ROTIVEX-53632 format. One record per residue (C-alpha): x, y, z; residue in one letter. Coordinates in Angstrom, 3 decimals, padded with zeros to 6 digits. Layout:
N
<r c1="X" c2="Y" c3="Z" resn="a"/>
...
# end
This chain:
408
<r c1="-003.409" c2="025.170" c3="-000.089" resn="m"/>
<r c1="-001.366" c2="025.906" c3="003.013" resn="s"/>
<r c1="-002.462" c2="026.667" c3="006.328" resn="i"/>
<r c1="-001.531" c2="030.358" c3="005.885" resn="d"/>
<r c1="-003.503" c2="030.679" c3="003.070" resn="a"/>
<r c1="-006.594" c2="029.153" c3="004.242" resn="l"/>
<r c1="-010.002" c2="031.582" c3="003.887" resn="h"/>
<r c1="-011.901" c2="032.979" c3="006.918" resn="d"/>
<r c1="-014.856" c2="030.351" c3="007.539" resn="p"/>
<r c1="-017.436" c2="032.915" c3="007.069" resn="q"/>
<r c1="-015.841" c2="034.176" c3="003.672" resn="t"/>
<r c1="-015.756" c2="030.621" c3="002.543" resn="l"/>
<r c1="-019.118" c2="029.265" c3="003.305" resn="r"/>
<r c1="-021.055" c2="032.250" c3="001.084" resn="e"/>
<r c1="-019.324" c2="030.648" c3="-002.212" resn="p"/>
<r c1="-019.768" c2="027.133" c3="-001.297" resn="l"/>
<r c1="-023.837" c2="027.755" c3="-000.799" resn="r"/>
<r c1="-023.828" c2="027.631" c3="-004.683" resn="a"/>
<r c1="-022.273" c2="024.095" c3="-004.381" resn="h"/>
<r c1="-025.048" c2="022.688" c3="-001.833" resn="g"/>
<r c1="-025.989" c2="019.713" c3="-004.371" resn="r"/>
<r c1="-022.893" c2="017.876" c3="-003.164" resn="i"/>
<r c1="-024.202" c2="017.759" c3="000.164" resn="v"/>
<r c1="-027.984" c2="017.295" c3="-001.403" resn="r"/>
<r c1="-027.051" c2="014.294" c3="-003.305" resn="v"/>
<r c1="-024.291" c2="012.566" c3="-001.247" resn="v"/>
<r c1="-026.077" c2="012.473" c3="002.410" resn="v"/>
<r c1="-029.489" c2="011.232" c3="001.197" resn="p"/>
<r c1="-027.842" c2="008.681" c3="-000.611" resn="l"/>
<r c1="-025.591" c2="007.742" c3="002.229" resn="a"/>
<r c1="-028.908" c2="007.298" c3="004.306" resn="v"/>
<r c1="-030.784" c2="005.126" c3="001.794" resn="m"/>
<r c1="-028.204" c2="003.370" c3="-000.503" resn="y"/>
<r c1="-029.038" c2="000.187" c3="001.625" resn="n"/>
<r c1="-032.707" c2="000.008" c3="000.419" resn="g"/>
<r c1="-031.659" c2="000.911" c3="-003.259" resn="l"/>
<r c1="-029.332" c2="-002.322" c3="-003.161" resn="l"/>
<r c1="-031.454" c2="-004.455" c3="-001.705" resn="a"/>
<r c1="-033.998" c2="-003.719" c3="-004.595" resn="i"/>
<r c1="-031.340" c2="-004.557" c3="-006.901" resn="i"/>
<r c1="-030.132" c2="-007.533" c3="-005.125" resn="n"/>
<r c1="-033.923" c2="-008.923" c3="-005.021" resn="a"/>
<r c1="-035.000" c2="-008.094" c3="-008.439" resn="h"/>
<r c1="-032.205" c2="-007.602" c3="-010.696" resn="v"/>
<r c1="-028.935" c2="-009.310" c3="-009.793" resn="m"/>
<r c1="-027.628" c2="-010.733" c3="-006.798" resn="p"/>
<r c1="-025.010" c2="-008.376" c3="-005.094" resn="l"/>
<r c1="-022.209" c2="-009.190" c3="-002.382" resn="g"/>
<r c1="-020.489" c2="-007.413" c3="000.147" resn="f"/>
<r c1="-018.099" c2="-005.867" c3="-002.460" resn="a"/>
<r c1="-020.852" c2="-003.888" c3="-003.874" resn="h"/>
<r c1="-021.983" c2="-002.497" c3="-000.826" resn="v"/>
<r c1="-018.254" c2="-001.590" c3="000.062" resn="a"/>
<r c1="-017.562" c2="-000.038" c3="-003.187" resn="i"/>
<r c1="-020.913" c2="002.448" c3="-002.725" resn="v"/>
<r c1="-019.699" c2="003.446" c3="000.770" resn="e"/>
<r c1="-016.219" c2="004.179" c3="-000.489" resn="i"/>
<r c1="-017.674" c2="006.111" c3="-003.574" resn="m"/>
<r c1="-019.599" c2="008.192" c3="-001.378" resn="l"/>
<r c1="-016.994" c2="008.944" c3="001.068" resn="l"/>
<r c1="-014.271" c2="009.464" c3="-001.838" resn="f"/>
<r c1="-016.477" c2="011.738" c3="-003.663" resn="v"/>
<r c1="-017.034" c2="013.748" c3="-000.286" resn="s"/>
<r c1="-013.437" c2="013.709" c3="000.517" resn="l"/>
<r c1="-012.451" c2="014.828" c3="-002.700" resn="l"/>
<r c1="-014.715" c2="017.916" c3="-002.804" resn="y"/>
<r c1="-013.520" c2="018.936" c3="000.286" resn="l"/>
<r c1="-009.590" c2="018.863" c3="-000.832" resn="l"/>
<r c1="-010.643" c2="020.692" c3="-004.031" resn="y"/>
<r c1="-012.436" c2="023.541" c3="-001.980" resn="r"/>
<r c1="-009.960" c2="023.914" c3="000.490" resn="g"/>
<r c1="-010.165" c2="024.191" c3="004.313" resn="l"/>
<r c1="-010.586" c2="027.051" c3="006.719" resn="s"/>
<r c1="-008.673" c2="027.322" c3="010.062" resn="r"/>
<r c1="-011.985" c2="025.833" c3="011.668" resn="e"/>
<r c1="-010.929" c2="022.673" c3="010.225" resn="a"/>
<r c1="-008.010" c2="022.183" c3="012.498" resn="l"/>
<r c1="-009.811" c2="020.098" c3="014.977" resn="p"/>
<r c1="-010.761" c2="017.826" c3="011.982" resn="i"/>
<r c1="-007.290" c2="017.499" c3="010.740" resn="v"/>
<r c1="-005.957" c2="016.595" c3="014.226" resn="g"/>
<r c1="-008.531" c2="013.877" c3="014.515" resn="l"/>
<r c1="-007.776" c2="012.494" c3="011.239" resn="v"/>
<r c1="-004.356" c2="012.763" c3="011.662" resn="g"/>
<r c1="-004.158" c2="010.972" c3="015.118" resn="f"/>
<r c1="-006.388" c2="008.068" c3="014.267" resn="f"/>
<r c1="-004.146" c2="007.630" c3="011.070" resn="a"/>
<r c1="-001.159" c2="006.934" c3="013.290" resn="l"/>
<r c1="-003.498" c2="004.770" c3="015.378" resn="v"/>
<r c1="-004.283" c2="002.971" c3="011.927" resn="m"/>
<r c1="-000.589" c2="002.516" c3="011.184" resn="l"/>
<r c1="000.275" c2="001.220" c3="014.908" resn="y"/>
<r c1="-002.511" c2="-001.279" c3="015.060" resn="t"/>
<r c1="-001.615" c2="-002.427" c3="011.616" resn="s"/>
<r c1="002.051" c2="-002.923" c3="012.499" resn="a"/>
<r c1="001.551" c2="-004.699" c3="015.751" resn="v"/>
<r c1="-001.057" c2="-006.761" c3="014.225" resn="n"/>
<r c1="000.645" c2="-007.597" c3="011.224" resn="g"/>
<r c1="-002.384" c2="-006.870" c3="008.949" resn="m"/>
<r c1="-003.818" c2="-003.580" c3="007.389" resn="l"/>
<r c1="-006.561" c2="-002.561" c3="009.666" resn="f"/>
<r c1="-008.557" c2="000.479" c3="008.686" resn="v"/>
<r c1="-011.893" c2="-000.289" c3="010.243" resn="d"/>
<r c1="-011.832" c2="002.413" c3="012.771" resn="f"/>
<r c1="-010.113" c2="004.908" c3="010.670" resn="f"/>
<r c1="-012.989" c2="004.586" c3="008.262" resn="r"/>
<r c1="-015.413" c2="005.438" c3="010.860" resn="n"/>
<r c1="-013.289" c2="008.584" c3="011.876" resn="v"/>
<r c1="-012.947" c2="009.486" c3="008.335" resn="l"/>
<r c1="-016.909" c2="009.530" c3="008.229" resn="i"/>
<r c1="-016.998" c2="011.775" c3="011.089" resn="i"/>
<r c1="-014.393" c2="013.805" c3="009.792" resn="a"/>
<r c1="-015.692" c2="014.417" c3="006.380" resn="v"/>
<r c1="-019.394" c2="015.102" c3="007.058" resn="f"/>
<r c1="-018.510" c2="017.441" c3="009.944" resn="c"/>
<r c1="-016.357" c2="019.649" c3="007.475" resn="q"/>
<r c1="-019.354" c2="019.512" c3="004.832" resn="l"/>
<r c1="-021.498" c2="020.764" c3="007.427" resn="g"/>
<r c1="-019.156" c2="023.384" c3="008.312" resn="m"/>
<r c1="-019.566" c2="024.529" c3="004.617" resn="m"/>
<r c1="-022.993" c2="024.083" c3="004.085" resn="s"/>
<r c1="-025.733" c2="026.267" c3="004.696" resn="d"/>
<r c1="-029.195" c2="026.065" c3="006.594" resn="g"/>
<r c1="-031.092" c2="025.261" c3="003.511" resn="r"/>
<r c1="-029.177" c2="022.595" c3="002.539" resn="s"/>
<r c1="-029.157" c2="020.861" c3="005.668" resn="l"/>
<r c1="-032.756" c2="021.178" c3="005.898" resn="a"/>
<r c1="-033.387" c2="019.614" c3="002.487" resn="f"/>
<r c1="-031.139" c2="016.404" c3="003.287" resn="v"/>
<r c1="-032.895" c2="015.758" c3="006.438" resn="f"/>
<r c1="-036.538" c2="016.718" c3="004.889" resn="r"/>
<r c1="-035.931" c2="014.458" c3="001.809" resn="i"/>
<r c1="-034.108" c2="011.291" c3="004.024" resn="s"/>
<r c1="-037.423" c2="011.450" c3="006.563" resn="c"/>
<r c1="-039.874" c2="011.525" c3="003.446" resn="v"/>
<r c1="-038.515" c2="008.180" c3="001.924" resn="f"/>
<r c1="-037.726" c2="006.760" c3="005.400" resn="i"/>
<r c1="-041.415" c2="007.509" c3="006.547" resn="l"/>
<r c1="-043.049" c2="006.385" c3="003.509" resn="s"/>
<r c1="-041.371" c2="003.221" c3="003.257" resn="v"/>
<r c1="-042.092" c2="002.722" c3="007.002" resn="l"/>
<r c1="-045.756" c2="003.013" c3="006.486" resn="l"/>
<r c1="-045.877" c2="000.763" c3="003.882" resn="v"/>
<r c1="-043.512" c2="-001.585" c3="006.236" resn="e"/>
<r c1="-046.181" c2="-001.448" c3="009.139" resn="i"/>
<r c1="-049.424" c2="-001.666" c3="007.228" resn="f"/>
<r c1="-048.428" c2="-003.676" c3="003.959" resn="f"/>
<r c1="-045.784" c2="-005.898" c3="005.040" resn="t"/>
<r c1="-045.774" c2="-008.263" c3="002.497" resn="r"/>
<r c1="-045.461" c2="-005.792" c3="-000.353" resn="i"/>
<r c1="-042.390" c2="-004.404" c3="001.967" resn="y"/>
<r c1="-040.800" c2="-007.967" c3="002.111" resn="e"/>
<r c1="-041.539" c2="-008.651" c3="-001.505" resn="d"/>
<r c1="-039.816" c2="-005.578" c3="-002.722" resn="l"/>
<r c1="-036.402" c2="-005.607" c3="-000.282" resn="f"/>
<r c1="-036.555" c2="-009.053" c3="000.734" resn="y"/>
<r c1="-033.916" c2="-007.725" c3="003.476" resn="p"/>
<r c1="-033.250" c2="-011.556" c3="004.744" resn="a"/>
<r c1="-031.811" c2="-012.202" c3="001.059" resn="l"/>
<r c1="-029.720" c2="-009.045" c3="001.008" resn="y"/>
<r c1="-028.058" c2="-009.699" c3="004.529" resn="f"/>
<r c1="-027.379" c2="-013.291" c3="003.349" resn="t"/>
<r c1="-025.830" c2="-012.185" c3="000.049" resn="n"/>
<r c1="-023.797" c2="-008.960" c3="001.141" resn="t"/>
<r c1="-023.223" c2="-009.937" c3="005.018" resn="r"/>
<r c1="-023.175" c2="-013.660" c3="004.892" resn="g"/>
<r c1="-025.544" c2="-013.826" c3="007.685" resn="l"/>
<r c1="-027.729" c2="-017.118" c3="007.172" resn="e"/>
<r c1="-031.082" c2="-016.089" c3="007.908" resn="q"/>
<r c1="-033.225" c2="-018.449" c3="010.347" resn="i"/>
<r c1="-036.785" c2="-019.388" c3="008.675" resn="a"/>
<r c1="-039.702" c2="-017.592" c3="010.678" resn="f"/>
<r c1="-042.856" c2="-019.060" c3="008.903" resn="g"/>
<r c1="-041.188" c2="-017.688" c3="005.527" resn="g"/>
<r c1="-040.795" c2="-014.175" c3="006.477" resn="s"/>
<r c1="-038.126" c2="-012.301" c3="004.234" resn="k"/>
<r c1="-037.646" c2="-010.045" c3="007.251" resn="i"/>
<r c1="-034.134" c2="-009.739" c3="008.380" resn="f"/>
<r c1="-033.964" c2="-011.920" c3="011.274" resn="q"/>
<r c1="-032.805" c2="-009.689" c3="013.997" resn="n"/>
<r c1="-035.822" c2="-007.575" c3="013.464" resn="a"/>
<r c1="-038.034" c2="-010.551" c3="014.243" resn="i"/>
<r c1="-039.972" c2="-009.755" c3="017.724" resn="n"/>
<r c1="-038.354" c2="-011.684" c3="020.380" resn="i"/>
<r c1="-040.986" c2="-012.895" c3="023.310" resn="p"/>
<r c1="-040.644" c2="-011.103" c3="026.494" resn="g"/>
<r c1="-039.022" c2="-008.063" c3="024.637" resn="r"/>
<r c1="-040.347" c2="-004.404" c3="025.174" resn="f"/>
<r c1="-043.034" c2="-003.815" c3="022.581" resn="s"/>
<r c1="-046.001" c2="-001.605" c3="021.981" resn="f"/>
<r c1="-047.364" c2="-004.645" c3="019.871" resn="g"/>
<r c1="-048.302" c2="-002.277" c3="016.973" resn="l"/>
<r c1="-046.035" c2="-004.222" c3="014.393" resn="s"/>
<r c1="-045.117" c2="-007.863" c3="014.436" resn="d"/>
<r c1="-041.710" c2="-007.052" c3="014.006" resn="h"/>
<r c1="-039.439" c2="-004.330" c3="014.639" resn="r"/>
<r c1="-039.330" c2="-002.130" c3="012.032" resn="t"/>
<r c1="-036.545" c2="-001.253" c3="009.730" resn="s"/>
<r c1="-037.517" c2="001.236" c3="006.553" resn="s"/>
<r c1="-035.163" c2="001.593" c3="004.155" resn="l"/>
<r c1="-032.281" c2="000.576" c3="006.488" resn="f"/>
<r c1="-033.180" c2="-002.840" c3="006.246" resn="l"/>
<r c1="-032.426" c2="-003.614" c3="009.829" resn="e"/>
<r c1="-033.821" c2="-002.166" c3="013.254" resn="q"/>
<r c1="-030.908" c2="-000.548" c3="015.050" resn="v"/>
<r c1="-029.963" c2="001.997" c3="012.193" resn="s"/>
<r c1="-033.753" c2="003.023" c3="012.280" resn="l"/>
<r c1="-033.728" c2="003.285" c3="016.094" resn="a"/>
<r c1="-030.483" c2="005.549" c3="015.768" resn="n"/>
<r c1="-032.075" c2="007.571" c3="012.981" resn="f"/>
<r c1="-034.795" c2="008.442" c3="015.128" resn="s"/>
<r c1="-032.203" c2="009.687" c3="017.469" resn="g"/>
<r c1="-030.674" c2="011.817" c3="015.039" resn="v"/>
<r c1="-033.987" c2="013.470" c3="014.472" resn="l"/>
<r c1="-034.723" c2="014.132" c3="017.885" resn="c"/>
<r c1="-031.095" c2="015.895" c3="018.027" resn="i"/>
<r c1="-031.986" c2="017.720" c3="014.495" resn="y"/>
<r c1="-035.436" c2="018.912" c3="015.954" resn="l"/>
<r c1="-034.029" c2="019.869" c3="019.580" resn="v"/>
<r c1="-031.078" c2="021.806" c3="018.045" resn="s"/>
<r c1="-032.907" c2="023.743" c3="015.201" resn="r"/>
<r c1="-036.699" c2="023.693" c3="016.081" resn="f"/>
<r c1="-037.452" c2="027.589" c3="015.860" resn="s"/>
<r c1="-035.677" c2="027.338" c3="012.399" resn="q"/>
<r c1="-037.706" c2="024.210" c3="010.973" resn="i"/>
<r c1="-040.681" c2="025.088" c3="009.133" resn="s"/>
<r c1="-044.126" c2="023.702" c3="010.311" resn="r"/>
<r c1="-044.142" c2="021.261" c3="007.572" resn="f"/>
<r c1="-040.814" c2="019.808" c3="008.651" resn="d"/>
<r c1="-041.963" c2="019.873" c3="012.095" resn="r"/>
<r c1="-044.798" c2="017.781" c3="011.694" resn="v"/>
<r c1="-043.162" c2="015.446" c3="009.390" resn="l"/>
<r c1="-040.098" c2="014.565" c3="011.588" resn="m"/>
<r c1="-042.042" c2="014.181" c3="014.880" resn="v"/>
<r c1="-044.599" c2="011.842" c3="012.840" resn="a"/>
<r c1="-041.553" c2="009.872" c3="011.805" resn="t"/>
<r c1="-040.016" c2="009.823" c3="015.181" resn="v"/>
<r c1="-043.300" c2="008.533" c3="016.641" resn="a"/>
<r c1="-044.046" c2="006.014" c3="014.214" resn="f"/>
<r c1="-040.560" c2="004.630" c3="015.023" resn="i"/>
<r c1="-040.715" c2="004.502" c3="018.673" resn="l"/>
<r c1="-044.223" c2="003.060" c3="018.251" resn="l"/>
<r c1="-043.093" c2="000.307" c3="015.926" resn="t"/>
<r c1="-039.207" c2="-000.235" c3="016.547" resn="n"/>
<r c1="-039.247" c2="-001.373" c3="020.056" resn="d"/>
<r c1="-036.217" c2="000.904" c3="020.949" resn="s"/>
<r c1="-035.979" c2="001.449" c3="024.684" resn="r"/>
<r c1="-032.886" c2="003.533" c3="024.423" resn="s"/>
<r c1="-034.176" c2="005.902" c3="021.836" resn="m"/>
<r c1="-037.570" c2="006.191" c3="023.311" resn="l"/>
<r c1="-035.851" c2="007.122" c3="026.578" resn="a"/>
<r c1="-033.612" c2="009.521" c3="024.498" resn="f"/>
<r c1="-036.730" c2="011.014" c3="022.991" resn="s"/>
<r c1="-037.797" c2="012.279" c3="026.588" resn="f"/>
<r c1="-034.260" c2="013.614" c3="027.241" resn="i"/>
<r c1="-034.387" c2="015.729" c3="024.259" resn="c"/>
<r c1="-037.858" c2="016.796" c3="025.265" resn="l"/>
<r c1="-036.595" c2="017.908" c3="028.707" resn="f"/>
<r c1="-033.525" c2="019.078" c3="027.304" resn="g"/>
<r c1="-034.934" c2="021.690" c3="025.222" resn="y"/>
<r c1="-035.447" c2="023.732" c3="027.994" resn="v"/>
<r c1="-032.470" c2="022.454" c3="030.244" resn="l"/>
<r c1="-029.593" c2="022.237" c3="028.093" resn="f"/>
<r c1="-029.210" c2="025.929" c3="027.067" resn="p"/>
<r c1="-028.928" c2="026.417" c3="031.009" resn="k"/>
<r c1="-026.110" c2="023.926" c3="031.643" resn="a"/>
<r c1="-022.739" c2="024.829" c3="031.575" resn="s"/>
<r c1="-020.445" c2="023.437" c3="028.802" resn="n"/>
<r c1="-018.051" c2="022.426" c3="031.280" resn="s"/>
<r c1="-020.374" c2="019.622" c3="032.210" resn="i"/>
<r c1="-020.453" c2="017.997" c3="028.864" resn="r"/>
<r c1="-016.847" c2="015.851" c3="029.439" resn="p"/>
<r c1="-018.617" c2="014.388" c3="032.222" resn="f"/>
<r c1="-021.479" c2="012.660" c3="030.376" resn="i"/>
<r c1="-019.330" c2="009.875" c3="029.212" resn="m"/>
<r c1="-018.005" c2="008.887" c3="032.663" resn="p"/>
<r c1="-021.483" c2="009.333" c3="034.570" resn="v"/>
<r c1="-022.831" c2="006.890" c3="032.199" resn="i"/>
<r c1="-020.024" c2="004.547" c3="032.631" resn="i"/>
<r c1="-020.722" c2="005.021" c3="036.280" resn="l"/>
<r c1="-024.390" c2="004.264" c3="035.829" resn="a"/>
<r c1="-023.488" c2="001.077" c3="034.039" resn="g"/>
<r c1="-021.543" c2="000.186" c3="036.769" resn="s"/>
<r c1="-024.269" c2="000.302" c3="039.270" resn="l"/>
<r c1="-026.619" c2="-001.645" c3="036.985" resn="v"/>
<r c1="-024.110" c2="-004.205" c3="036.949" resn="y"/>
<r c1="-023.635" c2="-004.374" c3="040.879" resn="l"/>
<r c1="-027.511" c2="-004.429" c3="041.089" resn="m"/>
<r c1="-027.875" c2="-006.852" c3="037.955" resn="r"/>
<r c1="-024.789" c2="-008.822" c3="037.524" resn="p"/>
<r c1="-026.694" c2="-011.854" c3="035.914" resn="d"/>
<r c1="-028.802" c2="-009.921" c3="033.684" resn="a"/>
<r c1="-028.133" c2="-011.207" c3="029.834" resn="s"/>
<r c1="-030.022" c2="-011.144" c3="026.222" resn="g"/>
<r c1="-031.185" c2="-008.356" c3="024.180" resn="d"/>
<r c1="-032.557" c2="-006.452" c3="027.200" resn="t"/>
<r c1="-031.893" c2="-002.868" c3="028.491" resn="f"/>
<r c1="-030.026" c2="-004.134" c3="031.668" resn="d"/>
<r c1="-028.424" c2="-007.088" c3="029.599" resn="g"/>
<r c1="-026.913" c2="-005.111" c3="027.107" resn="r"/>
<r c1="-025.371" c2="-002.817" c3="029.882" resn="i"/>
<r c1="-023.956" c2="-005.768" c3="031.570" resn="v"/>
<r c1="-022.478" c2="-007.210" c3="028.597" resn="l"/>
<r c1="-020.676" c2="-003.754" c3="028.199" resn="t"/>
<r c1="-019.510" c2="-003.689" c3="031.819" resn="m"/>
<r c1="-018.411" c2="-007.176" c3="031.652" resn="k"/>
<r c1="-016.187" c2="-006.091" c3="028.946" resn="g"/>
<r c1="-014.879" c2="-003.236" c3="031.065" resn="f"/>
<r c1="-013.825" c2="-005.309" c3="033.767" resn="y"/>
<r c1="-012.256" c2="-008.396" c3="031.699" resn="s"/>
<r c1="-010.102" c2="-005.769" c3="029.890" resn="l"/>
<r c1="-006.529" c2="-006.767" c3="029.669" resn="d"/>
<r c1="-003.144" c2="-005.393" c3="028.603" resn="f"/>
<r c1="-003.614" c2="-006.808" c3="025.048" resn="i"/>
<r c1="-007.114" c2="-005.141" c3="024.473" resn="e"/>
<r c1="-006.189" c2="-001.965" c3="025.755" resn="l"/>
<r c1="-003.259" c2="-001.628" c3="023.498" resn="l"/>
<r c1="-005.404" c2="-003.139" c3="020.458" resn="a"/>
<r c1="-002.821" c2="-005.899" c3="019.987" resn="l"/>
<r c1="-005.284" c2="-008.296" c3="018.802" resn="d"/>
<r c1="-007.809" c2="-006.919" c3="016.442" resn="i"/>
<r c1="-008.489" c2="-010.381" c3="014.557" resn="r"/>
<r c1="-011.532" c2="-010.692" c3="017.134" resn="n"/>
<r c1="-012.794" c2="-007.323" c3="016.931" resn="i"/>
<r c1="-016.074" c2="-008.570" c3="015.112" resn="a"/>
<r c1="-017.097" c2="-010.281" c3="018.905" resn="s"/>
<r c1="-017.445" c2="-006.770" c3="020.237" resn="f"/>
<r c1="-019.846" c2="-005.342" c3="017.662" resn="a"/>
<r c1="-022.460" c2="-005.152" c3="020.477" resn="d"/>
<r c1="-020.426" c2="-003.229" c3="023.200" resn="s"/>
<r c1="-019.558" c2="000.287" c3="021.615" resn="g"/>
<r c1="-016.792" c2="001.277" c3="024.084" resn="y"/>
<r c1="-014.998" c2="-002.235" c3="024.137" resn="i"/>
<r c1="-015.371" c2="-002.120" c3="020.474" resn="y"/>
<r c1="-013.338" c2="001.346" c3="020.369" resn="v"/>
<r c1="-010.652" c2="000.366" c3="022.644" resn="i"/>
<r c1="-010.109" c2="-002.870" c3="020.900" resn="n"/>
<r c1="-010.084" c2="-001.079" c3="017.528" resn="a"/>
<r c1="-007.949" c2="002.013" c3="018.386" resn="s"/>
<r c1="-006.411" c2="001.492" c3="021.948" resn="t"/>
<r c1="-007.466" c2="003.234" c3="025.218" resn="v"/>
<r c1="-006.148" c2="006.328" c3="023.919" resn="f"/>
<r c1="-008.375" c2="005.958" c3="020.607" resn="g"/>
<r c1="-011.344" c2="005.861" c3="023.392" resn="l"/>
<r c1="-010.047" c2="008.964" c3="025.087" resn="l"/>
<r c1="-009.375" c2="010.984" c3="022.002" resn="a"/>
<r c1="-012.973" c2="010.323" c3="020.671" resn="f"/>
<r c1="-014.502" c2="010.958" c3="024.179" resn="w"/>
<r c1="-012.595" c2="014.611" c3="023.763" resn="l"/>
<r c1="-013.594" c2="015.011" c3="020.387" resn="f"/>
<r c1="-017.387" c2="014.603" c3="020.770" resn="v"/>
<r c1="-017.199" c2="016.500" c3="024.182" resn="s"/>
<r c1="-015.609" c2="019.561" c3="022.861" resn="f"/>
<r c1="-015.886" c2="019.761" c3="018.833" resn="y"/>
<r c1="-019.283" c2="020.987" c3="019.046" resn="p"/>
<r c1="-020.053" c2="024.710" c3="019.547" resn="a"/>
<r c1="-021.702" c2="025.941" c3="022.534" resn="g"/>
<r c1="-022.146" c2="029.425" c3="022.177" resn="q"/>
<r c1="-025.814" c2="029.883" c3="021.511" resn="t"/>
<r c1="-028.699" c2="028.112" c3="022.976" resn="a"/>
<r c1="-029.391" c2="025.737" c3="019.663" resn="a"/>
<r c1="-025.273" c2="025.195" c3="019.883" resn="q"/>
<r c1="-025.484" c2="023.753" c3="023.502" resn="k"/>
<r c1="-028.875" c2="021.889" c3="022.692" resn="r"/>
<r c1="-027.012" c2="020.080" c3="019.909" resn="c"/>
<r c1="-023.904" c2="019.451" c3="021.905" resn="a"/>
<r c1="-025.456" c2="018.009" c3="024.996" resn="f"/>
<r c1="-027.934" c2="016.093" c3="022.714" resn="a"/>
<r c1="-025.259" c2="014.607" c3="020.688" resn="l"/>
<r c1="-022.908" c2="013.533" c3="023.938" resn="c"/>
<r c1="-026.042" c2="011.666" c3="025.491" resn="i"/>
<r c1="-026.866" c2="010.025" c3="022.309" resn="f"/>
<r c1="-023.142" c2="008.881" c3="021.329" resn="v"/>
<r c1="-022.170" c2="008.007" c3="024.786" resn="f"/>
<r c1="-025.462" c2="006.232" c3="025.562" resn="l"/>
<r c1="-025.578" c2="004.186" c3="022.494" resn="n"/>
<r c1="-022.071" c2="002.991" c3="023.112" resn="m"/>
<r c1="-023.250" c2="001.615" c3="026.464" resn="m"/>
<r c1="-025.978" c2="-000.506" c3="025.096" resn="i"/>
<r c1="-025.158" c2="-000.748" c3="021.474" resn="g"/>
<r c1="-022.069" c2="-001.477" c3="019.431" resn="g"/>
<r c1="-020.582" c2="-000.098" c3="016.050" resn="t"/>
<r c1="-024.079" c2="001.431" c3="014.600" resn="a"/>
<r c1="-023.622" c2="005.104" c3="015.424" resn="i"/>
<r c1="-020.393" c2="004.998" c3="013.560" resn="f"/>
<r c1="-022.507" c2="003.408" c3="010.024" resn="s"/>
<r c1="-022.558" c2="006.083" c3="007.162" resn="i"/>
<r c1="-026.254" c2="005.354" c3="007.203" resn="k"/>
<r c1="-026.745" c2="007.400" c3="010.444" resn="v"/>
<r c1="-023.389" c2="009.198" c3="010.918" resn="a"/>
<r c1="-023.366" c2="011.057" c3="007.993" resn="a"/>
<r c1="-026.759" c2="013.032" c3="008.934" resn="l"/>
<r c1="-025.677" c2="013.310" c3="012.446" resn="l"/>
<r c1="-022.196" c2="014.974" c3="011.803" resn="w"/>
<r c1="-023.638" c2="016.949" c3="008.908" resn="l"/>
<r c1="-025.718" c2="018.767" c3="011.608" resn="l"/>
<r c1="-022.966" c2="018.889" c3="014.131" resn="v"/>
<r c1="-020.469" c2="020.659" c3="011.536" resn="g"/>
<r c1="-023.109" c2="022.801" c3="010.245" resn="q"/>
<r c1="-024.120" c2="024.016" c3="013.951" resn="m"/>
<r c1="-020.616" c2="024.556" c3="014.420" resn="r"/>
<r c1="-020.463" c2="026.624" c3="011.579" resn="g"/>
<r c1="-022.699" c2="029.257" c3="012.595" resn="g"/>
<r c1="-025.976" c2="028.372" c3="011.136" resn="e"/>
<r c1="-027.330" c2="027.631" c3="014.655" resn="a"/>
<r c1="-030.878" c2="029.077" c3="015.986" resn="a"/>
<r c1="-031.060" c2="032.193" c3="017.958" resn="p"/>
<r c1="-031.759" c2="031.992" c3="021.316" resn="h"/>
# end
């Protein structure tokens, strides 16, 4: 379909509401497929990385094919521009490194596809995918907390990550939990679980980020959410925060709580400054605690800031992507090494300006998104780009931009 023949976004959304089942099937599967594959791996047949990759590719391919079949509106131009820019970056990084490198382009494609699906979805489909995802995540989480042995035997996360990621697991008294979810002595904890909970994600970082996405959903659409969904999602966030031991998402939940009142009063012109302010705050932590290290809040920040201060010409222009895996715990440094410093600038501009900011609900979503993404990139790595979390997040952002925001 040519650009000149594109439909008006409002008229486009109406017929697409009858096709909401693509969103209702693909997005929950994107959130929960790791858990389903783990059951197969533990009880049916051994799986490998290829099986995981095929599932993700199929989910993304089906969604992209559907979007191309339905056509795009003029509202999709920012998405087309984003994909086009990073397609050129992919060609550049592949050429200068002498190898095909699609890792970050895949991340961008996930963002683009689910933003556009959100634009074309109605509020009922959005509510459904958040509700069904929440029901399954909370149900498995409660089993994990109170019947841990059943959870271990059903999913056997350690074996799953050994078979599909090649991660050799360290024995912890015979536990079948993923080794990174085991409590580290001295780490922040409420002490309500003997390990960092993971639910259907099987690893603790994605579950923590899932709680962050739920906070963004709650703060953005609270007035439109049914009483059942409010109780369900608040309970899910509470159980995750009390058992996952995530300091950043605990802080983010309070930011959203106060932000519900403050975000609508803030000017949209503030949004582009969120990332620089977070990086500046990271610099101050580094100056005060330059020797901080390990899996602590200041240790993660110092790790990222050391990465910033050690950036050289090769890294700024992504001339050595073979070492990209070593930056998995530093989001900003990963993005630069995977897509050049210009890729980071483009990503910053997209996250800052793409979300709508006309209504109070849209502004809540936009500010919460910026804080969530840029804070995560300071203390974490690539987890926010995973389809398990990104599908829900960007579906919400696209739907809010599409005009289904809550009233003031």
